C-alpha positions in Angstrom: -23.4 -97.8 103.9 -21.0 -94.9 104.0 -18.7 -96.8 106.4 -18.6 -99.7 104.0 -17.7 -97.4 101.1 -14.9 -95.9 103.2 -13.6 -99.3 104.2 -13.6 -100.6 100.7 -11.8 -97.5 99.5 -9.2 -97.7 102.2 -8.6 -101.4 101.4 -8.2 -100.8 97.7 -5.7 -98.0 98.3 -3.8 -100.1 100.8 -3.5 -103.0 98.3 -2.4 -100.7 95.5 0.2 -99.0 97.7 1.5 -102.3 99.1 2.0 -103.5 95.5 3.7 -100.2 94.6 6.0 -100.4 97.6 6.9 -104.0 96.9 7.8 -103.0 93.3 10.0 -100.2 94.5 11.7 -102.4 97.0 12.7 -105.0 94.3 13.6 -102.5 91.6 17.4 -102.3 91.2 17.5 -99.5 88.7 15.1 -97.2 87.0 15.4 -96.2 83.4 14.9 -92.5 83.1 14.7 -91.9 79.4 11.0 -91.1 78.8 10.0 -87.5 78.1 7.0 -86.6 80.3 4.7 -83.7 79.9 3.9 -83.0 83.6 0.7 -81.1 82.9 -0.7 -83.8 80.7 0.2 -86.4 83.4 -1.6 -84.5 86.1 -4.6 -84.0 83.9 -4.9 -87.7 83.4 -4.6 -88.4 87.1 -7.3 -85.9 88.0 -9.6 -87.4 85.4 -9.1 -91.0 86.5 -9.1 -90.6 90.3 -12.5 -90.3 92.0 -13.0 -86.7 93.1 -14.7 -85.3 96.2 -17.7 -83.0 96.2 -16.9 -79.3 96.4 -13.1 -79.7 95.9 -11.7 -77.8 92.9 -8.5 -78.7 91.3 -6.4 -75.9 89.8 -3.5 -76.7 87.5 -1.0 -74.0 86.5 -1.0 -73.8 82.7 2.8 -73.6 82.8 2.8 -77.3 83.7 1.6 -78.0 80.1 5.0 -76.6 79.0 7.0 -78.6 81.6 8.8 -81.6 80.1 10.9 -83.9 82.2 13.1 -86.8 81.2 12.2 -89.4 83.8 11.0 -92.9 84.5 7.4 -92.4 83.5 5.9 -95.1 85.7 7.6 -93.8 88.9 7.0 -90.1 88.1 3.3 -90.7 87.6 3.2 -92.9 90.7 4.6 -90.0 92.8 2.2 -87.4 91.2 -0.8 -89.7 91.8 0.1 -90.3 95.5 0.6 -86.5 96.1 -2.7 -85.7 94.4 -4.6 -88.4 96.4 -3.1 -87.0 99.7 -4.1 -83.4 98.8 -7.6 -84.4 97.8 -8.2 -86.5 100.9 -6.9 -83.9 103.3 -8.6 -80.8 101.8 -11.6 -79.6 103.7 -14.8 -79.1 101.7 -15.3 -76.7 100.0 -11.7 -76.3 99.1 -9.1 -76.1 96.4 -6.1 -78.3 95.5 -3.5 -76.3 93.5 -0.7 -77.6 91.2 2.0 -75.2 90.2 5.6 -75.1 88.8 8.5 -72.8 89.6 11.9 -72.6 87.9 14.8 -71.9 90.2 18.5 -71.6 89.5 19.3 -75.3 89.8 15.9 -77.1 89.9 12.4 -77.2 88.7 9.9 -77.2 91.6 6.5 -78.9 91.0 4.2 -78.3 93.9 0.7 -79.3 95.1 -1.0 -77.3 97.8 -4.0 -78.5 99.8 -6.3 -76.8 102.2 -6.2 -79.3 105.0 -4.8 -79.2 108.5 -1.2 -79.4 107.5 1.3 -81.5 109.3 2.5 -80.8 112.9 6.0 -79.4 112.8 7.4 -82.3 114.8 5.9 -84.9 112.5 7.3 -83.4 109.2 10.5 -85.5 109.4 8.5 -88.7 110.2 5.7 -88.7 107.6 7.8 -90.4 104.9 8.4 -93.4 107.1 6.4 -96.5 106.2 3.0 -96.9 107.9 3.5 -93.6 109.9 0.1 -92.0 110.4 0.2 -88.7 112.2 -2.2 -86.7 114.2 -4.2 -85.5 111.1 -4.4 -88.9 109.4 -7.0 -89.5 106.7 -9.6 -92.2 107.4 -8.6 -93.9 104.1 -4.9 -93.5 104.6 -2.4 -96.3 105.0 0.8 -94.4 106.0 2.5 -95.5 102.8 1.7 -92.7 100.3 4.5 -90.3 101.1 7.0 -93.1 101.6 6.2 -94.3 98.1 6.5 -90.7 96.7 9.9 -90.3 98.3 11.3 -93.6 96.9 9.8 -93.0 93.4 11.4 -89.5 93.3 14.8 -90.7 94.6 14.8 -93.3 91.8 14.4 -90.4 89.4 17.2 -88.4 91.0 14.7 -85.9 92.5 13.5 -85.4 96.1 10.4 -84.6 98.1 10.1 -81.5 100.3 7.1 -80.9 102.6 6.3 -77.6 104.2 3.2 -76.2 105.9 1.6 -73.3 104.0 2.4 -69.8 105.3 -0.7 -68.2 103.8 -3.3 -70.4 105.3 -3.8 -73.9 106.8 -2.6 -76.7 104.5 0.4 -78.5 103.2 2.7 -77.7 100.3 4.4 -80.8 98.8 7.2 -80.0 96.5 9.0 -82.2 93.9 12.5 -80.8 93.6 13.8 -81.8 90.2 17.4 -80.9 89.6 18.3 -79.4 86.3 20.9 -81.3 84.3 24.4 -79.7 84.4 25.0 -77.4 81.5 21.6 -78.2 79.9 19.6 -75.1 78.9 16.4 -74.6 80.8 14.5 -74.4 77.5 15.2 -78.1 77.1 13.4 -78.8 80.3 10.5 -76.4 80.0 9.4 -75.7 76.5 6.4 -75.6 74.3 4.3 -78.7 74.8 3.3 -78.9 71.1 3.8 -82.4 70.0 4.9 -83.7 73.4 2.9 -86.5 75.0 3.1 -88.8 78.0 5.2 -91.8 77.0 
C-alpha cells in the first residue's frame, strides 16, 4: 500500500510540474505588479501541502513584514517547489526553516532543510530539467529546481544553492534585487493591511 501511495504522489507531482514547465516555456512576459506578502504566501503553502510526520516548519516572523512586487503566480510557484524539496529531503525528525536577510543590494529569502545536501559537483547541474542526482527523492521528477529557476528569472530574481555549513542539509536562496534608488522600507515594511494578491 505504501508503494502505491508513493507512486500516486510522484505521478501527481510530475503532472503538476510538467504543466508548470509548459506554462513557463510558453510565457513570453510576466507582469510583476502584484504586492506579495512573502510570509503569508509561505504560510498558505505550508497549510495546503501535505506534511510529513515529525518534520517541523519554522518561519522567520520577519517574513510577515517582507513585501515584494512580483508576478504572484510565479513567485508562489517558486516558493512551493522550494518548500516541497525541503520537506521531501529532510530526515525525520527534522526542521525546515524559512528566513529572510536584507543585504546591501538584495533581499535574500532562504529555506534550509536537514537532508543530505547536494554533492558539490552536482550543484551546477540540479537546475537542469530531469536531472536527478545522487540524493534524489523517491517522489522527485528532476523538474522542481528547474521550475524555480525559470519562475525567479521571470521575476528578475535568481536562485542560489549552497550546502549548509553548520550541519548536513541544503540552503536554497532566492536573491531578490532591490530596485535602484528605492528605499528598503518600501520592500520590507509592516504587513498591516498587506495581503497576497
